C-alpha positions as CSV (number, residue, x, y, z in Angstrom):
1,M,47.6,-4.4,31.4
2,P,45.3,-1.4,31.0
3,L,47.2,0.4,28.7
4,S,47.7,-2.7,26.3
5,E,44.1,-3.2,25.8
6,P,44.0,0.1,23.6
7,L,47.2,-0.7,21.8
8,I,46.0,-3.8,20.9
9,I,43.2,-2.7,19.6
10,L,45.4,0.1,18.0
11,G,47.4,-2.4,16.3
12,L,44.6,-4.8,14.9
13,M,42.4,-1.8,13.6
14,I,45.8,-0.4,11.8
15,A,46.6,-4.1,10.4
16,L,43.4,-4.0,9.3
17,A,43.5,-1.0,6.9
18,V,46.7,-2.0,5.9
19,T,45.6,-4.9,4.3
20,A,42.8,-2.8,3.5
21,V,45.1,-0.7,0.8
22,L,46.6,-3.4,-1.1
23,V,43.3,-5.6,-1.9
24,A,42.9,-1.7,-3.0
25,L,45.4,-1.8,-4.6
26,S,45.8,-5.4,-6.1
27,A,43.2,-4.8,-7.6
28,A,43.2,-2.0,-9.4
29,R,47.2,-3.1,-11.0
30,R,44.8,-6.7,-12.1
31,Q,42.1,-3.9,-13.6
32,V,45.3,-1.7,-15.2
33,E,47.0,-4.7,-16.9
34,V,46.6,-5.4,-20.5
35,S,46.3,-9.1,-19.4
36,V,45.9,-10.6,-16.0
37,R,48.2,-13.8,-16.4
38,H,50.7,-12.2,-19.0
39,K,51.8,-8.8,-16.9
40,A,53.3,-6.1,-18.2
41,G,53.6,-3.9,-15.0
42,A,52.0,-0.8,-16.5
43,P,51.7,2.6,-14.7
44,L,48.5,2.5,-11.9
45,A,48.3,6.2,-13.4
46,W,47.7,4.8,-16.6
47,A,44.1,3.9,-15.3
48,I,43.1,7.5,-15.5
49,H,46.1,9.3,-17.5
50,P,44.8,11.8,-21.2
51,G,48.8,10.9,-21.9
52,K,48.7,9.3,-25.4
53,A,51.2,6.0,-24.2
54,A,47.8,6.0,-21.4
55,I,44.6,6.1,-23.9
56,L,46.7,3.8,-26.1
57,H,47.2,1.3,-23.4
58,R,43.8,1.9,-22.7
59,R,42.8,1.0,-26.1
60,L,44.5,-2.4,-25.8
61,R,42.8,-3.5,-22.8
62,R,39.7,-3.0,-23.8
63,A,40.3,-4.8,-27.0
64,V,41.5,-7.9,-24.3
65,A,38.2,-7.8,-22.2
66,G,35.7,-7.8,-25.4
67,V,37.3,-10.8,-26.4
68,R,37.6,-12.4,-22.7
69,L,34.1,-12.1,-22.7
70,V,32.8,-14.1,-25.5
71,I,36.2,-16.6,-25.3
72,P,36.9,-17.6,-22.0
73,V,39.9,-18.5,-20.2
74,P,39.6,-22.6,-20.8
75,R,39.3,-24.2,-17.4
76,R,42.7,-26.3,-15.8
77,R,42.3,-29.7,-17.1
78,S,40.0,-29.2,-20.6
79,E,41.4,-29.1,-23.9
80,P,41.4,-25.5,-25.3
81,T,39.4,-25.4,-28.3
82,A,40.7,-23.4,-31.8
83,L,39.1,-20.5,-30.6
84,Q,40.4,-20.5,-27.8
85,T,44.1,-20.7,-28.8
86,L,43.3,-18.2,-31.6
87,A,41.9,-15.9,-28.1
88,E,45.1,-17.0,-26.0
89,D,47.5,-15.5,-28.5
90,F,45.8,-12.7,-28.8
91,E,46.4,-11.3,-25.6
92,R,49.8,-12.5,-25.3
93,L,50.6,-10.1,-28.6
94,A,48.3,-7.7,-27.0
95,A,50.5,-8.2,-24.0
96,A,53.7,-7.9,-25.7
97,T,52.6,-4.8,-27.7
98,A,52.0,-3.2,-23.6
99,R,54.9,-4.1,-22.8
100,N,56.6,-1.8,-25.7
101,M,54.2,0.5,-24.7
102,I,55.6,0.5,-21.1
103,A,59.4,1.1,-22.5
104,A,58.6,3.7,-24.9
105,S,56.8,6.1,-22.5
106,Y,60.4,6.2,-21.3
107,T,62.2,7.0,-23.6
108,D,63.1,10.7,-24.3
109,R,60.5,13.1,-26.2
110,G,61.4,12.7,-30.0
111,R,61.7,9.2,-29.5
112,R,58.4,8.8,-27.8
113,R,57.0,10.1,-30.1
114,H,58.1,7.1,-33.6
115,H,57.6,4.7,-31.3
116,L,53.8,5.7,-30.3
117,A,53.2,6.0,-33.9
118,Q,54.3,3.1,-35.1
119,L,52.5,1.5,-31.6
120,R,49.3,3.1,-32.8
121,S,49.1,0.8,-36.3
122,E,49.8,-2.3,-33.5
123,V,46.3,-1.4,-31.6
124,V,44.1,-0.9,-34.1
125,R,45.4,-3.9,-36.2
126,I,44.9,-5.8,-32.7
127,E,41.3,-4.4,-32.7
128,R,40.8,-5.8,-36.1
129,I,41.7,-8.8,-35.4
130,A,40.0,-8.5,-31.7
131,T,36.6,-7.5,-33.7
132,G,37.2,-10.7,-36.1
133,L,37.1,-13.6,-32.6
134,R,34.3,-11.5,-31.4
135,D,33.0,-12.3,-34.1
136,D,33.8,-15.4,-34.8
137,A,32.4,-16.4,-31.6
138,V,29.0,-15.2,-31.9
139,H,28.7,-16.8,-34.9
140,L,29.9,-20.0,-33.3
141,D,27.7,-19.6,-30.1
142,P,24.2,-20.3,-30.6
143,E,23.4,-18.1,-27.0
144,R,24.9,-15.5,-28.9
145,P,23.4,-14.9,-32.4
146,S,24.5,-12.6,-34.8
147,R,23.0,-9.9,-36.1
148,A,20.7,-11.4,-39.2
149,A,19.8,-14.2,-36.9
150,W,19.0,-11.1,-33.5
151,A,16.7,-9.6,-36.3
152,L,15.0,-13.6,-37.6
153,Q,14.3,-14.6,-33.6
154,A,13.3,-10.9,-33.1
155,D,10.7,-10.9,-35.9
156,D,9.4,-14.4,-34.9
157,L,8.9,-13.1,-31.6
158,Q,6.7,-10.1,-32.8
159,A,4.9,-12.1,-35.3
160,R,3.8,-14.4,-32.5
161,L,3.1,-11.4,-30.4
162,R,0.6,-10.3,-33.0
163,H,-1.1,-13.3,-33.6
164,R,-2.2,-14.0,-29.7
165,A,-3.5,-10.9,-29.9
166,E,-5.5,-11.4,-33.0
167,A,-6.9,-14.5,-31.3
168,R,-7.7,-12.6,-28.2
169,A,-9.5,-10.0,-29.9
170,E,-11.7,-12.7,-32.2
171,L,-12.2,-14.5,-28.3
172,A,-14.1,-10.9,-27.0
173,A,-15.7,-10.5,-30.2
174,L,-17.3,-14.2,-29.7
175,E,-17.9,-13.3,-25.9
176,Q,-20.1,-10.1,-26.9
177,Q,-22.8,-12.1,-28.2
178,P,-25.1,-13.7,-27.1
179,T,-25.3,-17.1,-26.7
180,L,-28.3,-20.1,-26.7
181,E,-28.0,-19.7,-22.6
182,Q,-29.0,-15.9,-23.4
183,Q,-31.9,-16.4,-25.7
184,P,-35.5,-16.5,-24.1
185,T,-37.0,-20.3,-24.5
186,L,-40.2,-21.2,-24.5
187,E,-40.9,-21.6,-20.8
188,Q,-39.6,-17.7,-20.3
189,Q,-42.0,-16.5,-23.6
190,P,-45.8,-15.3,-22.0
191,T,-48.5,-18.3,-22.1
192,L,-51.8,-17.1,-22.6
193,E,-52.8,-17.1,-19.3
194,Q,-49.8,-14.4,-18.9
195,Q,-51.5,-11.9,-21.6
196,P,-54.5,-9.9,-21.7
197,A,-57.6,-11.2,-21.8
198,L,-60.7,-10.0,-23.9
199,E,-62.5,-9.5,-21.7
200,Q,-60.4,-6.0,-20.6
201,Q,-61.1,-4.7,-24.0
202,P,-63.5,-2.4,-24.6
203,T,-66.7,-4.2,-26.6
204,S,-69.2,-1.4,-27.6
205,G,-68.9,-1.9,-30.8
206,Q,-67.2,-4.6,-31.2
207,W,-67.2,-8.4,-31.6
208,A,-68.0,-9.6,-28.1
209,G,-65.0,-12.3,-26.2
210,P,-66.2,-15.6,-26.5
211,S,-66.9,-14.6,-22.5
212,D,-69.9,-12.8,-23.5
213,V,-71.3,-15.5,-25.5
214,V,-74.4,-17.3,-23.4
215,V,-74.0,-20.8,-24.1
216,P,-77.3,-22.7,-22.8
217,D,-76.8,-26.1,-20.6
218,L,-78.5,-28.6,-23.0
219,A,-78.2,-31.0,-19.5
220,H,-80.7,-28.7,-17.7
221,A,-82.8,-27.9,-20.4
222,V,-83.7,-31.2,-21.5
223,D,-86.9,-32.6,-20.6
224,E,-86.0,-35.9,-18.6
225,Q,-89.7,-36.8,-19.1
226,T,-90.4,-35.3,-22.3
227,G,-87.3,-35.5,-24.0
228,V,-86.9,-33.1,-26.9
229,G,-90.5,-32.2,-27.2
230,G,-90.9,-31.2,-23.6
231,L,-87.6,-28.1,-24.0
232,A,-90.2,-27.4,-27.5
233,A,-93.6,-26.6,-25.9
234,R,-91.7,-24.9,-23.2
235,H,-90.1,-22.3,-25.7
236,G,-92.8,-22.0,-26.5
237,R,-95.2,-21.1,-24.4
238,S,-92.4,-19.1,-22.9
239,F,-92.4,-17.0,-26.5
240,H,-96.4,-17.1,-26.4
241,Q,-96.2,-15.2,-22.7
242,R,-93.7,-12.6,-24.1
């Protein structure tokens, strides 16, 4: 019993490792295929092989991947659009070209060169078809604007950003100008009481201020008994005494 547990653990580890390897190989085979739904059985080494057939095969794979990026496969139980039908036919044609390429790679050198020259021209045509399908899909899809539409949208965004910057500059200029609240009001201006009095200024050789003028108190100067005459008599006596 004690030996069975390590064996079980070892068996589980081997099973997990084999499963991981198989999953990785399956993913690599899917990536090397031109079409996942129309498999051609391309060699796994063609993913990085520098041969002419492998290079042409990678060009086919990029063309199909570019089309499927903008024209996805229709969902189940949904009617495909005309563009999706074209993309399906295109993918089927590219997969057939890949099969011919794989078959040509197993022939002798002379025939292989002849077949690859023909397949090269076919790959060029497939790439042109892929470009046309992508342009058509971009033109019909509003979320993928064309170059002209993209340029118009970019110009509009730049114009709106420029207007926002100008509005911020105008607002900053207005904030720097003094407002009515910042200007001195009548309450804040100095009053007569707050102004320096004239009596504090030098009086020699100058006109005396209002504080130096002696105003007689007429109410006390008038004699209640003699009236105005009494006032004049007192002023007369004071004059003769002087």
